[in-house]
C-alpha positions in Angstrom: -30.8 -0.8 6.3 -32.8 -2.3 9.1 -30.1 -2.2 11.8 -31.2 -2.8 15.4 -29.3 -2.5 18.6 -31.0 -4.5 21.3 -29.4 -5.2 24.7 -31.0 -8.6 24.7 -32.8 -10.6 22.1 -36.4 -9.6 21.7 -38.2 -12.2 19.6 -40.9 -9.8 18.5 -38.4 -7.2 17.3 -36.4 -9.9 15.5 -39.6 -11.2 13.9 -40.6 -7.7 12.8 -37.1 -7.2 11.2 -37.4 -10.6 9.3 -41.0 -9.8 8.2 -39.6 -6.5 6.7 -37.0 -8.5 4.6 -34.2 -8.4 7.1 -31.5 -11.1 7.4 -30.0 -12.3 10.7 -27.0 -14.2 12.0 -28.2 -16.7 14.6 -27.3 -19.9 16.5 -29.2 -23.0 15.3 -29.3 -26.5 16.7 -26.2 -27.1 14.6 -23.8 -24.3 13.5 -24.3 -20.5 13.5 -26.4 -19.6 10.5 -27.6 -16.7 8.3 -31.3 -16.7 8.1 -34.3 -14.9 6.7 -38.0 -15.6 5.8 -37.7 -18.5 3.5 -40.8 -17.2 1.5 -39.3 -13.8 0.9 -37.3 -14.1 -2.4 -35.6 -10.7 -2.1 -34.3 -11.6 1.4 -33.1 -15.0 0.2 -31.3 -13.2 -2.7 -29.6 -11.0 -0.1 -28.4 -14.1 1.8 -27.0 -15.6 -1.5 -25.2 -12.3 -2.3 -23.7 -12.1 1.2 -22.4 -15.7 1.0 -21.3 -15.3 -2.6 -23.4 -18.4 -3.2 -24.6 -19.7 -6.6 -28.3 -18.9 -7.0 -29.2 -22.4 -8.2 -28.1 -24.1 -4.9 -31.0 -24.9 -2.6 -31.1 -23.9 1.0 -31.8 -25.7 4.3 -35.0 -24.4 5.9 -35.9 -24.7 9.5 -39.5 -25.2 10.8 -40.6 -25.1 14.4 -42.3 -28.5 14.5 -43.8 -31.3 12.5 -47.1 -29.5 12.1 -45.4 -26.6 10.4 -43.4 -29.1 8.2 -46.8 -30.6 7.1 -47.9 -27.2 5.7 -45.0 -27.3 3.2 -44.7 -31.1 2.8 -48.2 -32.4 2.7 -47.3 -36.1 2.4 -44.7 -37.3 4.9 -43.9 -41.0 4.9 -45.0 -42.5 8.3 -41.5 -44.0 8.8 -40.0 -40.6 8.3 -42.5 -38.9 10.6 -41.6 -41.4 13.4 -37.9 -40.8 12.8 -38.3 -37.0 13.0 -40.3 -37.4 16.3 -37.6 -39.5 18.0 -34.3 -38.6 16.3 -31.9 -37.2 18.9 -29.4 -35.4 16.5 -30.4 -32.6 14.2 -31.6 -34.2 10.9 -32.3 -32.4 7.7 -34.5 -34.3 5.2 -34.8 -33.6 1.5 -38.4 -33.7 0.3 -39.1 -34.2 -3.4 -42.7 -33.0 -3.2 -43.4 -29.7 -1.4 -45.7 -26.8 -1.7 -45.8 -23.1 -0.9 -42.1 -22.4 -1.1 -40.4 -20.2 -3.7 -38.0 -21.8 -6.2 -35.1 -19.7 -4.9 -34.9 -21.9 -1.8 -35.2 -25.2 -3.7 -32.6 -27.4 -5.5 -32.7 -27.3 -9.3 -34.8 -30.5 -9.3 -37.5 -28.8 -7.2 -36.6 -30.7 -3.9 -36.2 -28.8 -0.7 -34.2 -29.6 2.5 -36.0 -29.0 5.7 -35.1 -29.6 9.4 -37.4 -29.5 12.4 -35.4 -27.2 14.7 -34.5 -28.7 18.1 -33.1 -25.5 19.6 -35.7 -23.7 21.8 -34.7 -20.2 20.7 -35.0 -21.3 17.0 -38.4 -23.0 17.7 -39.7 -19.9 19.5 -38.5 -17.5 16.7 -39.9 -19.6 13.9 -43.2 -20.1 15.7 -43.5 -16.4 16.2 -42.6 -15.8 12.5 -45.0 -18.5 11.5 -42.9 -19.3 8.4 -39.8 -21.4 7.7 -36.5 -19.7 8.3 -33.5 -20.1 5.9 -30.6 -21.7 7.6 -27.3 -21.5 5.9 -23.9 -21.6 7.6 -22.6 -18.2 8.6 -19.6 -18.2 6.2 -18.7 -17.3 2.6 -19.3 -20.1 0.1 -16.5 -22.6 -0.1 -15.0 -21.5 3.3 -15.1 -23.6 6.4 -18.4 -23.3 8.5 -18.0 -21.6 11.8 -18.1 -24.1 14.7 -18.8 -21.3 17.2 -19.7 -17.6 17.2 -16.1 -16.5 17.5 -15.3 -18.2 14.1 -17.7 -16.0 12.1 -16.0 -13.4 9.9 -16.5 -9.7 10.4 -17.7 -9.5 6.8 -20.6 -11.9 7.5 -21.5 -10.2 10.8 -21.4 -6.7 9.2 -23.5 -7.9 6.3 -26.6 -8.9 8.3 -29.2 -6.7 9.8 -29.1 -8.3 13.3 -26.8 -10.6 15.2 -28.6 -12.7 17.8 -27.0 -12.4 21.2 -28.2 -15.8 22.5 -25.3 -18.4 22.7 -22.6 -16.0 21.6 -20.4 -17.1 24.5 -20.9 -20.8 23.8 -17.5 -22.1 22.8 -18.7 -25.7 22.3 -17.8 -26.6 18.6 -20.9 -27.5 16.7 -21.3 -29.6 13.5 -23.7 -29.4 10.6 -26.8 -31.7 10.7 -27.1 -35.1 9.1 -28.9 -35.0 5.7 -31.1 -37.8 4.5 -33.8 -38.5 2.0 -36.1 -41.4 1.1 -34.8 -43.2 -1.9 -37.1 -44.7 -4.6 -37.6 -47.8 -2.5 -38.8 -45.6 0.4 -35.6 -46.5 2.4 -33.7 -43.8 4.3 -30.5 -42.8 2.5 -28.0 -40.6 4.4 -26.2 -38.1 2.2 -24.3 -36.5 5.1 -23.9 -38.3 8.4 
């Protein structure tokens, strides 16, 4: 559909593709992911179909920085904001109250999982897009996540509109992020460490 063949990654071309409803395979600050504009419901539905994923399962979204996070999560607990500013490992946080995001990216209870990207390429891409990016591991549902680019199936690679070249030769195995939320006592609860 929107296939592009670039010799190197051109952020502006990738952004244009995403703005036109395209989906990409890209390295994140954790594992390789499938991504699209998180506010484009048709693109998110394409990601779900490619993964064979139940439509009622929420997605992790990536934002470029805390300022972008505040556009979608107007009230961030000060303790959480401090943690996000200083946390060394990638940390995805589940926010009960959020705004400006379609239901298709949220969990059935309306909450949304968002991570401030730590990878420079991701930050630059998201900043240029000026919207959150869906970030779901580049594998079929219920199959192991790919620890490196070489572990991604040809079915996934063939199902996206563009495969980012950045970090394809990185053989370092990567792990998914920690996932946390504030409980009803405003204490941090880790759901995946």
